[in-house]
N, C-alpha and C positions, 0 to 999 in steps of 0.2 A: 504494500500500500504506500502511495506517495503522500508526502506531507508538505504543505507550503512552508517555505522558510520564513522566519520572522522578518519584519521590515528592516530591522537592524540587528547587529550582533549583540546588543545589550538586552534585547528581548522586548516583548510587549510591556508597555508601562501602564500603571494604574494612575488615576487622578482622583484624589480624595479631598475632603474638607472644602469642596467648592473650587478647587484649583483647576485651571485650564492651561493648555499648552501655550507658551509664549509665542507670538508671531515670529517667524523666522525669515531671514534673508540670507541666501547662500549657505543655509545650514547652520547659522549662528543666531542665537537669540538677540533681538534688537531692543535697545533702550533699557537694559537692565544693568544694575550695579555700576552705572557710569561708563560702560563700554560703548565705543562707537560701532557703527556698522562696518562691514567689510567691503572692500573694493577689489573686484577680481580675485576674491578669495584671500586677500592679504589684509590683515588688521592694521588700521592706520593710526589709531590713538587709543590710549587707555587712561582713565581718570584716577585709578587707584594704584599707581605705581607699577603696573604691569606693561612690559614692552617686548617687542620681538627680540631685541638684543638680549634681554634677560632670559627669554625662552631659549635662545641659542646657547647661553652660558650654563644652562642647567646641566649638572653632571648626572651620571647614572647612579651615583651614590647618594643615599639619604641617611645620614648618620650611621653609616655602616650597613645599610640595607639597600637592596636593589630598588631603584625608583619605580620601575615598571610594576614590580610585584606589589609595592605599597599602594600605588595608584589604583591598580585593579582591585585590591582588597577594599580600598575606600569606595570604589564604585559599587562593589557588591554590598558593602556595609550600608551605604546610602539607600540602596534598593530594599535591603532588609528592614531599614527604619521607615520605609515608605516615602522617602524623598526621591521619587523617580525622575523628576525634572532635573534636580541637582545632579543626580547620577549621570543623566544623559549629557548635561553641560560639561561635567568633568571629563567624560569620555571624549567629547568634541574638542575641548581645550587641550587635553593632554595628548590626544591622538592614540590613546590606548583603548583596547577593547577588553571587556570582561571575559569574553570567550570567542573563539572563532565561529564563523557561520555554520560550519559542519557540526561543531559541538552544540551550538544553539539548536540546530535541527534535531540532533539526538535528544536533547532535553525536551523539545517540543513533542517528539514522537512518543517518549515515555509517558508524558503527563497528559496527552490528549485522551479524551474519552474513548475514541475508537482505536487505541493503540493495539498493535499486533503483539500478543503475548509471546510469540516465538522469536522476537528480536534477539533476546539474550537467553541462553539455555536454562540453567537451573533456576535462577532467581525469578525470571519472568514466568517460567512454567509454574513455580510455586505460587506466585501471585495469581496466576490464572486459575489454579486449582482452588485457592481459598475464595476467590471471587465467585466461582461456580457454586461452592458450598453455601456462600452467603445468599445466592439467588435460589437456593434449594434445588439446584440442578445436580443432584447427587449421581445420577447415571453418567452424565458428562464428566463430572469431577472424578469419578472412579476410572473412567477411560484415560483421563489425563494422568492420573496417578500411575496406572499400570503401563501405559504405552509411551508416556513422555518423561515422567519423573524417575520411576524405578529403573528403567534401562540406563540412566546416567550413572547410577550407583555412586553418587557423589558424597552424600552424608547419610550414612545408615541410621544414625541416631535421629537426625532430623526427619528422615523418611518415616521412621516409626511414629514420631509425633504427628506428622501429617496424616498418616494412616489412621491414627486414633481419632482424628476429626470426623471420620466417616460415621462414628457411633456417638459422637458428642458434638453439640453445636459450638463452634469456637467463637462465635460472635459475642457471646455473653461474657467471655473472660478476656479476650484479646482485643483491645481497642485498636491496635494497629491493623486489624483486618478490615476496617472500613476502607472502602475503595479509595478515597482521597488520601487518607493517612498511609494506606498500604503502598500506594504508588509513590508518594513522597519518600517513604522509607526505602523503596526499591531504587529510586533515583539516587539517593544518598549512598546506598550500597554499590551501585554500578559505578558511581563516580570514583570509587577507590581503584578501579581497574583502568582509569583514564589518567594520562599524565597530568599532574597538577598544573603544569604550565599551559595546558590546553583547556582544562576544565577545573576551575577552582572548586574545592570541596564546599558543599553548602554551608552557609553561615560561618565562613572561615574566620572572619574578623572577630565575631563573638567567641568562637572557639579559642582564638589566640588570647583574648582578654581573660577567658576562663582559666587558661593555662597559667597566665601571669598571677591570677588570683590564687590558684591552688599552689603555685610555687611559693608565694609569700606565706600562705598558711603553713606550708611544710617547714618553713623557717621560724614560724611563730610558736615558741615553746609553750607558752601559756595560752594557747588558743582556746578560748571559751567565750565566744561573743554573746554577751548578755542582752544585746539589743537586737530586735528583729529587723532593724533597718539594714539594707545592703551596704557593704563597705564601699567607700568612694574610690573611683579610679584616679582621683586627683592626688591621693596620698598613699604612702606605703602602709600596708596592713600590719598592725601590731596590737595585740591584746594587752591590757593593763594587768600586771602581776597582782596588783592590789585587789582586783576583782576575782581572784582565784581563791577557792576554799582551802586554805592551808592551816587553819586554826580549828581547834576542837574545844570550844567553850562549853559544850552541853554534854552531860553524861546522863544516860537513862539507865536506871538500875532496877527496874521492876521484874526482870527475869530472875527465876530461882536457880538457874543453872547456866552453863555455857551457852552462848548465843551462836548458833550454827548457820542461820540464814536471816537476812533482812531484805525487805523489798518495799520501795515506795509505790503507792498507787499511781496510776497513770496521770491523774489530775494533780498529783503532788500534795494532796490534802491529808494523806494518811501514810503511816509507816507501820509495817507489821514485822514482828520479830519472833523467831521460834528457835528451838534447840533442845538442849538436855532436859529442860523443864517440860512437863506435859501441858503447859499452858502457853497459848499464843497471845502475845500482847500487841494490841493495835493502838497506836498513838495518833492524836490530832497534831499535825505539824505546825499549826498556828501557835499553840501553847505548849505542845508536847505533853499535855495531860493524857492519861489513859482513856481511850474511847471504849475499848472492849477488852475483856480477858476471856479467851475461849478455852474452856477447861475440860472437854469431854474425851480427849485422847487418854488412853491408859498406858502409854509409853512415850518415849521421846518423839518430838515432831521434827522431821527431817527437812521439810520443804514446804513452801506455800506459793500460791499464784493468784493474783488479782484478775477478776474478769475484765474484759475490755472496757466496760463502762463503770468499773469499780464498785458495782452494787453487791458483788459476791466475792468470797474468798475461799479458795480450796486449800486445805491443809493436809499434809501427807505424813502419816505416822508410822513409827516402827511397830505399832500394834496391828499392822496389816490392814489398816483402814485409811480411807481418804474421806474427809468431811467437807461439805459445802456449807458456808455460813452466809446468812443474810447480814449485810453490813449496816443496815439501819437498826435492826433489832438486836443483832448479835446472836441470833438463834441459829442452831444447826438445822438445815432444811433438807439435807441429803447425805446418806452414808453409803460409801462404796466399800463393800467387805468381801469381794470375790478373790482377794489375794491370800496366799498362805504365809508370805513373809512381808517385810516392810514395804510400804509404798514410798518410792524414792523420789518421785517427781510428778509434775502435772503441768499441762499447758492448754490454753484456750484457743479455739478457732476465733478469727477476728470478729465474726458476727455474734459471738457469745452463745451460740446455740449448742455447741459441742465442746467437750474437753477430752484430753488424752491423759491417762495415768500410766506411769511406768512403775514396775515392781521388780523386786530382787529375787522373787521365786521363779520357778521353772514352768509355771502355769499362769496364763493371763498376764504375761509380762508387759504387754503393750495394748491398751484398750482405748477405743474411741467410744465415748458415751454421750447420749443426749443430756443437755444440761437440766432439762426438766424431769429427768429420771424415768421417762417413758421410753419404751422400745428396748430392743436388745443391743448390747454393746458389740462393737466390731473388734475382734481380736486379730491383730496382725500376726501372721504365721512366722514366728521366730523362736528359736531355741535359746536365744541370748538373753541374759538377765539385764534389765534396763537400770542403769545407774543415773542417767539424766536424759531429759528430752526437751525439745523446744519446737514450737510451730512458728514458721516465718510470718511476719506481720501481714504479708500479702495472702496468707492462707494456702499457699501452694505446696509447701514442703514441710515434712516432719523430719526433724533431725534427732537421731537417737544415739546415745553413747552407752555401750555395754560394759559390764565388768570384765568381759573377755577381750577388751582393748579394740573393739570394732566401733567405727562410726558408720552408721547406716542412714541413708536419706531415702525417704518415701515420697512419692507424689500423692498428695492428699486426694485430689478429685478422682483419680483412677485407683488409689490405694495400692499402687504397685511400687515395688522397690526399684529405685533408680540406680543406686550403687551401694556397695559396702566395702570399706577399706579397713585393714588392720594396721594399727600404729605400733611403733617399736616400744613405746613406754606406756606405763599405766596412766590413764586419764582420770581426772576428778570432777570436771564439770564442763558444760558448754553454755554459751550465751550467744544469741543471734542478734545481729544488728537490725535497726529499725527499717533500713532499706532492703532487707531480706537477701542481701548479697553475700555477707560474710558471717563467720562464727568465730568466737574465741574458745580455745580449748586449753585448760590448765593441764600441764604434764608433770608427772612425778619427778622428772629430771630437772626441776627448777626452771622450766621454760613455759611461756604462754605463747600459743600459736594462733595467728590470724589465718583462717582458711577460707578460700573461696568455695561457697556452697555448690555452685554449678559445676566447677571443674575438679573440686577436691584438692586443688593445689594449695600449698602453704605460701601465703602472700608475704608474711613477715613473722619474725620471732622476737620476743621480748625477754630480756634477761635481768636477773638481779634478785627477785623474790625467792624465798625458800619454801619449797613444797613439802618435801619429806613424804611420809606415808599418810598424811592427813588430807582431809577434804577441804581444800582451799579453793574459793570461788573468785572468779574475775568478772568484770562487766565493762561495757562501753560507758564512756563518760564524756562530759562536755556538752554544750548546747547542741552541737551538730554531730555528736559522737566522734569528735576528733581526738579523743583520749582513750587510753586503755588503763584500767585500774584493777588492782588485785590485792587481796590480803596476803599474809605471809606467816610462816611458822615462827618468825622471830619477833612477833608482836608489832609489826610495822605494816604500813600501807604503802604500796608502790604505784606511781602514776607515770605512764609513758605517753609520748606523742605518737599517735596511731600511725601517721604517714611515714615518719622518718625513724621511728623506733627508739628515739632518745629517751633515756630515763630522766624525767623532769624533777620528780620529788620522791624522797623516801621519808615518810611521816611516822613519827613515834607518838603513840597516844595511849595504847592499851598497856595495862600494867604488866602482864605476863602472858605466856602461852601464845596460841595462834590467833591471828586475825582471820576468822573463818570465811567471812563474806562481806561484800561491799555492795552498795546500791546508790546510783546517782539519781538525784531528783531533777528530772528533765523539765518539770514545770518551774523549777527554781534552779538554774544552772550553777548558782554559787553555793550549792549545798549537796553533800553526799553523806551517807551513813556507813558505819562499819560495826561489825559485831564480833566479839572475841571470847576467848576462854575465860577472861576475867569477869564474865557475866555482865559486861557492859555493852550497851549500844552507844556509840559515840557519834555525835552530829558535827560534821566539819563544815565551816562557813568561812566567809571572808572577814567576818566581824570578830574582833578579839574578845569582846565582852558581851555576854548575853544579859538579859534582865535577871534579877534575882529569882524570878518565878521559874526560870528554865534550869537553874543550877541543881544538879543532883549529885549526891555523893554515895560511895559504897565502901565497905570495909572487908568484904569477903575475899579470901585469898586462895581457896581450893581450886583445883583444875583437873578435869577429866576429859581429855581430848577424845574425839569421836572418829571412828573409821567405819566404813561399810563392810 
């Protein structure tokens, strides 16, 4: 199919906010910014310091960068910003084109409604297949899958995912499968195979600015932006160390035994702590008064998990029971007692309708249950005992850590296992990032690993804290999860810069024994909590002195560290 070429190589321009194209003479805008008209294509005078002699003296260098590349990026950036006429004028004045006519024709062919899906092999055939599914043309889609995609044998894993779309509607979960967004994504992918000098990658200027921003963040050790306002391009990015929570003026001492786990609610209004005591303590973070004491477990409480809307709390006991509590009344509203040994962990689906429990026994180790208690639980077929588990915030993956040193990732919609890997050292906990892309894993060899959930690759390692044979938990920290924080067997808290792995702070605050768990208050980025063998929950803030109402003291000195 033939396609008409765009009128010029910059492409078709939009006109918004009532603007109209400026009258032209010999291709140059007339009567704007003080410029005179042209005579025989030669500009005769300029009112704002611009002259042909200056044009001739322009070098190809622009502060160490190629002038043509910079100019073409500016043209693209102006178009991205919606300043189409300014982009066109810059192209005319500089003599540079954003892309060649042939590349413009290629872009036009991909984005047009009647584009031929066979122009590019795998990517366009994939788009064709998904669009047919969206139109409910499943017979045609199956033909494309079997006769056009599968014979390429390009990406077996991706083909398996595409095949799964035949039995489940992808449009509800994958926003990129809309026709417009899908073709824009396709164009972006295809541009990677074209020389950048011929076809500038989409939104390249914005991408370069983002790289600069990320580069500055990687050098900002105390990165914890407490303001929601975006950082300015006019100044270098640097967070104020005085806004970082380095002090622990608040001690909470209501726990009767060692504190093994702490977790802030999602809205930051509450903090729950559990451990050696059979009682779970829930604090109001405005005053740190006790909101609830949950006391129905008959043995130690190993773990707890807030529901997405913070209205419920699941507690996991060594008494082989998990309990769900209503956080308004403090009443137990559901008991899970199908395990034979301790319930080690729990995690909620993002909609709050289901939750998963992990157990240390060899029966019902991993169960998906309705939150209302109705219906039968789904038991994942595994022989591995679950030590910890987490559901990604996007609801797509269930990440499971076993006592046998395996990390297993399941696809929740299909309930299928995606992969299972065995690690060299004993693991103690996992924590999943809010963007659903990475997880933290504490290792018994005194390392914390940042692992890509999709590929299972180790992205970065953090060193310094002491793990030993104890259950030490780490977590993401900082307003945008730019930090990694962990307890340690030497009574200290360790904080690293996530991107560059630098150990930022080693904080001493607990009297003795292990700091078993930490939790960052994402609703108040200048606060985190730690729980330790000294029976204390410590609140870390940027403020050196709390009010007298918040000061708590303890005198207990016993310690009984816990292991699974």
